[in-house]
C-alpha positions, 0 to 999 in steps of 0.5 A: 584136795582136803577140806569140806567137799574139797577134792576133785578127781579125774574127769570123764569127758563125754564125746566132745563137740568141737566148736569154732575158736573163740576170740577170747585169746586176743582180747587177753593178749591185748589186755595183758601184754599192751597194760603193762611194761614187760622186760625182754624175757617177758617177766615182770621180776625176777622171782628172787626179787619177788620173794625179797619184795614179799619178806619171804626171802633176804638178800644174803639167802637170795646169794647163797640159792644163786651160788648154788645154781651156778654150780649145778651146772658143773655137774648136771643140768641147771637147776631152777631157783624155786627148786634150790629155795625149797631144797635148801629150806628157805623158802616153803613150796607154796610160797615159791609158787606163789611168786611164780604166779605173781611173776607170770601175771596169774591172780592169786593170793597169799597165804595171808590174805583172808579175802576169800576162804580157804576151799578156794583152792584155785586162788591160793594153791595154783599148782595143786593136783586137784586145781590141775584136774580142775583146768583139765575140766576147763579146756574141755568144757571150753573145746566141746561148748564155749567156743561154740556160739549159737544163734540170738533170740528171734524177736519175740521168743524165749531167749535161748543160750549162746553157748557161753553157759553152762551148769554144774550140777550133782545128784544129791547134796554133798557132792561138793558141786559148788565147791568145784563150781566156785574153784572152776570159776577161778580157773577160767578167770586166771586164763583171761576169761571174763567170767561170771558164777551164778548161785542159782542154789535158792535153797541152800546157797554158798556161794556168798560164803566162799567168796565172802560177799553181801547175799542180801541181793542176788539172783532171787531179787534180780528175778523179782525186779528189786535189783539190778547190776548191783546183783553181781559182785566184783571180785578184787582179787580176781579182775576177771571174775564177777559173782552173783549170789543166790541173794535171799532165800525166796519161798518158791525157788522152782517157781522163780527160776521157771520165770522167763526172766532166769532165760533173759538173764543167761541171755544177757550175761552170755553177751558180757561175759566168755564163760557163764557158770551156774551153781545149781541145787542138788537134783534130789531137791526138786526140779530146779536144777532141771529147769536151769539146764534146759536154760544153759542147754549144757551141764557138767556133773560132779559125783563124789567117791563113795557117795553118789550112787552109780544108779543115780548118776545114770538116771541124772545124766538120763534126765538132762538128756531128755532136757536136751542138755548137753553132758559136757563131762563127769568131775569125780570129787574125792 
């Protein structure tokens, strides 16, 4: 991936903890296949018609592609429509990918849509190699953590994570943690999981910029009782995604995150969402991230090629384990 903090590399997972099957798939099927009519192939419209509807293809060009597609059977395997459109130079590959995403009901944005920033590649370039890597990270997290449900909080006790919350951490600023957290949240929402992304970086927050949401209220105002459910922003382009921005930057970030209210926030969020991802401050900037990880009890570590020192990453993993937070894996950001 190109751009600031913008390329996810290979993921190297820790030994997995296999949990129970999640009911998310059942909810996904009910929601997607009872909501709208499907034709006999399970698709809404042929890809050519979608491209014509979008003004990206003319009827004569569609007929030319179909002729080439029909003739290809005489000398080899039948080529796909999108492949021929690319080869003939009639449609850019990214436009074909966008039409395919629409055809298969995958929430995504056309390049002309500026409601989300270009860094959110998972919403724009669904076939980008780096996003494919993040989908692998998503599945490892789902199998090793999200599908395992814990018990609720006992009466009068501190709430405990139910197995749906994961902190995204990094040793230092500039490792691409916020970029990874945002795109990972989108991939969870695209596969039908109700997803909440919380920006708990109360020092230098970025999620409100990436998703272009109002940051006058958010986590900080919620924790001090100045706001409620309105602290969560609905992302119109991603029906299954909600974002809680950091809100105004407080003078005491660690004190706010160490309050019992943050634990109750995670507990309540896990009752309403299938996935809760928490963007954290850099580990080098204080104890904020450690407090967050004690609440989530799980973390994914982002390291940046040629920037994150191996010793810093090792020390961070050791500290996470001391905090009784399971390290679900590493994401190498290049």
